Every structure is written in C-alpha cells, then in structure tokens.
N, C-alpha and C positions, 0 to 999 in steps of 0.2 A: 647475800652471803659471800664472804671471801672464798676464792677457789682454793682447792688443795694445792699444797706445794710439793714437788718431787724433786730430789737431787739425784742425779745420775752420773756415776763415774763410767768412763768408757763410752761417752755419748757419741763420739765420732766413729765407733765401730759399727759393725753389722747390727748387733742386737741393741746397741744403745740408740741407733738412729731409728730403728722400727719402734722401740719402746717409747721415744720421745713423740713420734708420730701419734702412737696409740693414746698416751696420756693427754696430748694436746686435744685429741678429738673428744676426750672425755671431759674437757674443761679445766684440766689442771694448769697451774703455772709451773713450767718446767725449767729447771736449772741444770746445766750440764758442765762437768769438769773436763777441761781440755789440757793437754800438755803443750808447752811452748816449743815450737819447731821453727826452723829457718824456712820451711816450705809449708804451703797450705796443706792441712790434713783434715779439712772439714767438708770434703766433697760429698759424703753421705748425707750431711745435714743442710747442705746449702739451700735446698728447696724449701726448708722450713725456717731458715734464719731470717730474722727480722732486723730492720735497721734500728740502731740504738736510740734513734730520736723518736721512734713512734710511740705514742701515748699509751696504746693498748697492748703493749709488747708483753707476751706471756712466755716467750723462750729466750732464756738468758745463758750466756757462756761465761765461765770463770776459768782463769788459769790456775792449775794446781796439779798435783802428782801424788800418787799413792805412796811414795816414798817420804813425802813431806808432812809429818804429823801436825805441825803448827798450822799450815794452810788449810788442811782438812778441818781442824778444830775451828779455825776462824770462819770458814765458809758455812759450817753448820750453824754457828751462832748468828751469822750474818742472814742466812737464808731462812732459818728455822723451818726446815721441812717437816711435813707430815710423813713422807716416805723417802727412804734412801734405797736406791737400787746399786748395788756394787757389781758392775759388770766389767770394769776395768781389770786388766791383767796382762802379763806376758803370756799369751795364750797359744803360742805354736809349740806343739809337742816336740818336734824334731829339734828346734832351736833351743829348747830348754836344756838339751844335753850339751850345747856349746856354751850356754850363759846360765848355768844352774844357780849361782849365787844371786844373780839379778832376778831371776825367775822366782826364787824363794823369797826375796825381799818384797817384790811388787805383788805377786800372786798369793803368797802366804801372809807375810807381815803386814801388807797394806790393808788386809781385812782386820787384823788386830788394831791397827791405827784408827780405822773408821769406827769400829765398835767401841773403843775406849773413849773416843770423842763423843759418841752418843751417850755413853754412861755418864760422862761428866756434864754434858748439856742437860740430860734428864734430871740429874741430881740438883743442878743449880737453877733450873728454870721451871721444873715440874711438868714440862711439856713432853708428851710421849711421842716417840719416833718409831716407825715400823721400818724394819731393815730386811732387805732381800740379798742374799748371798748367791752368786752364780756359781754353784758347784758343778762338777763335771762328771760324766761317765767314765773319764780316764781314771778316776779314783779306784775303780773296780779292777782295772788292769787285767791280771792273769786270773781272776775268779771266774769260773765257767758261767755262762749265760743260762737262763735269763737273769738279770740283775733287778733287785727291788730295794726298797728303803732299808731293809735289815741285812742286805747281802754284805759280807766281809770285804773290806777294801784290801786291794793288793796291787798298789800302783806300780807302773813299770816305766816311769820317767820322773825327772825333777818336777816337771809340771804337774803330774799326777800327785806327787808327794806333797807339793805346795798346796794343792787343793784339798788334800786330806786335813792338813794342818788348819786351813781356813774353815773347813767344815766343822771340825771339832771346836775351834774357837767360837764359831757362831753359836753352836749348841751350848757351850759353857756360859757365855755371856747371857743367853736366853734363861738358863737354869740358875745362875748365880745372881743375876741383877734384874730379872723379870723383864728383859727387853724383848719386845716383839720382833724376834729374829727368826728367819726362816731360811733353809737351804733348798734351792731348786736344783735338783740333780738332773741336768739337761743332757741328753744324748745328742749326737751330732746333728745339728741343724744348719741348713744351707740356704743360699739365696743368690741372686745377682750381686748382692753387695758383700758377699763373703771375700775375704782377703785373697789376692791373687796368688800367694804362696801355699794356700791349702789345696789338697789334692783335687777336690771337685772343681774349684775354679781354674786350677792348672789344666784340667781336662777340658773344660768347656771354653776357656779363653784360648787354649792351644788350638782347638778345633777352629775357632773364629779366625785365628791368625793363619792357619793353614789354607782356610777357604779364601782369605784375603790375599794369598801369595806372599805373606810376610815370613812364614816359617815353614819347615818341611817335617819337622819331628817334635814330639812331646817327650820329655825325660821324666820318668817316674821311678818309684822305689818298689815297695812290696805290693803287688797286685792282688794277693790272697787275703789281705786283712779284711774282716768283716765289720761293718758298722751299721748302727740304726739310724738312718737318715731321714729327717723331717724338714719342713719348711719354716724358716726363721720367724716370719711375721706371726704365725700361730703360736709360737713358743713364748713370745714376749707377752702375749695375752695370758698365758698360764702364769707368768711372773706376777702380773698385776692381780690376778685372781687369788694367789696365795696370801697377798697382803690384805685382801678383803675379807678373810676368814675370821671367825670370832676368836680363834686361838692360833698361836704360831705352831707350825709343824713343818716337817721335811717331805718333799715330794719327788718322785722320779717322773721325768717327762720324756716321752719318745713315741714311736710308732708301733713298737712290738714286732717289727720285722727287721730282718738284717740282710744286707747285701754287700757283696765284696766290691773292692775297687775295680776289679775286672768287669764285674756286672755293670758298674756305672759307666765304664768305658764302652762296653758293647751297646748299651742303651743310648749313650750320647752320640756315638758314631752312626748308629742306625738312624737317629733322628736328623743328623746333619746331612746325610746323603753322600758322605765321603767314601763309604764302603768299608772294608775290613780294617779295623783299627790297628791290627799287626803291621800294616804297611806304614804306620806313622808313629808308632810308640817303640821307645828303647828303654831298657832298664839301666839306671845309673845307681851303682852301689853307694854313692854319696847320700842318697836319699833314704837308705835303710837306717833304722834306729838300732842303737846297741841292744836294746830290749824292746820287743814288739808286743802289742796288745792284739791278740789274734781275733777275738769275737766279742761284740757287745750287742745285747738285745734288751730293751727295756720291758720290765713288768710294770704296767701302768695302771693296774687295777685301783690303786689307792687314788690316783689322780682322777680316775673316772668316777669313782664312788664319792669322794669328798669334795672335789672341785667341779665335777661335771665337765671335765675337759677331755677331748679326744683329738688326735691328729686327723686332719681332714685330707690333706694333699698326699696323693699316692706317689710312690717312688718314680714312676715313669713320667708322671706330670712335673715333678720337681725337676728332673734331668731336662725336660723339654723347656721349661721356664728358663733355666739357666743358659742353656745352649742358645736359645732364640735372643736372649738378652745380650749375650756376648757377640753373637753374629751381627745383631743390629748396630751394636756400638762400634765394633772395629771395622766391619765392612762399610758402615756409614762414614766412619772417620776417613778411611782410605779414599772413598768417593767424593769426600768433601761435603757430605750432606749433614 
C-alpha cells in the first residue's frame, strides 16, 4: 500500500518539525513548504532531512510561501496530499503590532489561499484532502477564562485578529464546500525548539547565557500575564488525532492550568541554581504590547472526551526540559564540546 502523504506549511518551525517527526514515525510521506532565505533556516529539521538522491526518501522540502497562491495550488496538485497541516504564520504577537498588514496577509489570507486551492483540487480530481488549521488561544484575548470551543473571541492584537479570520474561513469552507477542515485552538506550547524571541525561550536561553558568562541581564516586558503552557511534542499529536476523526470539528488543546511569566521565571531560576531572578531580570517597556491578554486557561473537556487527548508534561517539568536544553547547548558551545 502507498503511504499517506502529508503537506506541512511552517515545517521549519517548532510545531512543524515535531509534526514531521511524528508523521514519519507513522509511515507517512511528508512534504514541507519552506521559504527561500539567504541563510539556512532548517536547523529544527536537519536531523530528519534526507539526501535528495536517496531512493527511499520519505521527507521532501519544497520552496513556497503563504503569500503565493499560485505556488500553493501547484504544490497541492503536484504532491496530491491526503492531509494538509497549515502551521505556517507570522506568529509573534508583539511583532504583529509592528507589521500588522504582513501578519494579516500571511496568518489570515494565507489560510484562504490554501483552502481555496484545496477546493479547486477536490473539484477537479475528486480526491479528498483533510485540512488542519493552527488556530490560537490569542483569539480569545480579553474574554475571561476558562476558554472553550464556544467562548466568544475578543482578540487583542493583529495576530489574534488574523487568526480569527482564519478560524472562520476554515469553518466556512467546511460548511460551504464539504471540506474536511478542522481548527485546533492550541494554547501556548513550548519546547527547546521554541523561537528565541518568545518569552519562555528568552528566559531559558538568557539563564544559559548568564551561566556561561556571556550576559548579565535578561530584559522582559509584562511579568503578570498568565498563560496555559504545555509541551509542544504532545500538541502535534493532537493535531494528527483531529484529522483521524470520522467527522471534522474544532478543538481546544491545553493543560487547563495557568501560570504567570513571573512563575515561569521563578521556576526556571530555581532549577538553574542561579538564585533570585530579581538579580538578573530588568523590565524594558519596549516589550510591552499596546493591548495585553491578561489570562488564558484552556477548557479541554471536548478534546478529552472526543479525542482521548490530555496533556502529560507538568509545568515544572516543561521548565526543566527547556532550561537544561539551553544550558547544554550554550555552555557546551562555550567549552567547545
């Protein structure tokens, strides 16, 4: 039997790399879309990349961009995927205030481009394609927690607003054209592969650099914001599980617990052995958002009942995993190991 084929946008990111690993372990043929850049941006997937000359190659990379409808359409016809996971986006909330139009184009309209290409492909070939949209807890914004699938959206950033557009577009194409399209409303999920400008990695990487004698301070913004933080490898499994259901639906994915940035700091510094975090952290107003999301907590009852999915990694364990990984990488680099 021919293996299932999956097409992943954002394959070079945290979630894309873990998802590619998961699908390959399940026997899929995996195709990832990467953006052309003058520097290498494939570090997270280097360990699973295969030489183009290998005969049993199951992992393929293609140049493309969510702003380029023609290339997206071409790739879908070329790959003929069974499943498409749209994880690509301009995903940094603070940066979305600086580049709102670009964020809306990639994070919002990019989803429309993919869905319209799927609609065209299905109509012309008769082959069904399942579609996963990476929705975000940032869509809830100012709505009081806990947040579930029927909670009203009140986004507080251009990123959150773009994700709301993408969410409704996904539902519309599901209802209007019968596409198997789902929204995974994922709350914050972290790992050692998290981007270095996101607050959790800023903290853990900053600790590692301080221990290595490379830095003296970590500069952060709002320490009181509360988030529902989980472990990214577990969350990509939930993505896959959504596309294995008999009918498409939308699901909230999270831990059901909320911790502040300050709590993350305290836990990270306690594990690092550096002592009181207040000796190393300074607040920089440049990192404050014009409008803040104060508290996010996932109500995951539907995911537990319908998917059988629950978060396994505890908050303290997640922090330890990230601190240890950054210390190993940075202190190892300094010592030449």
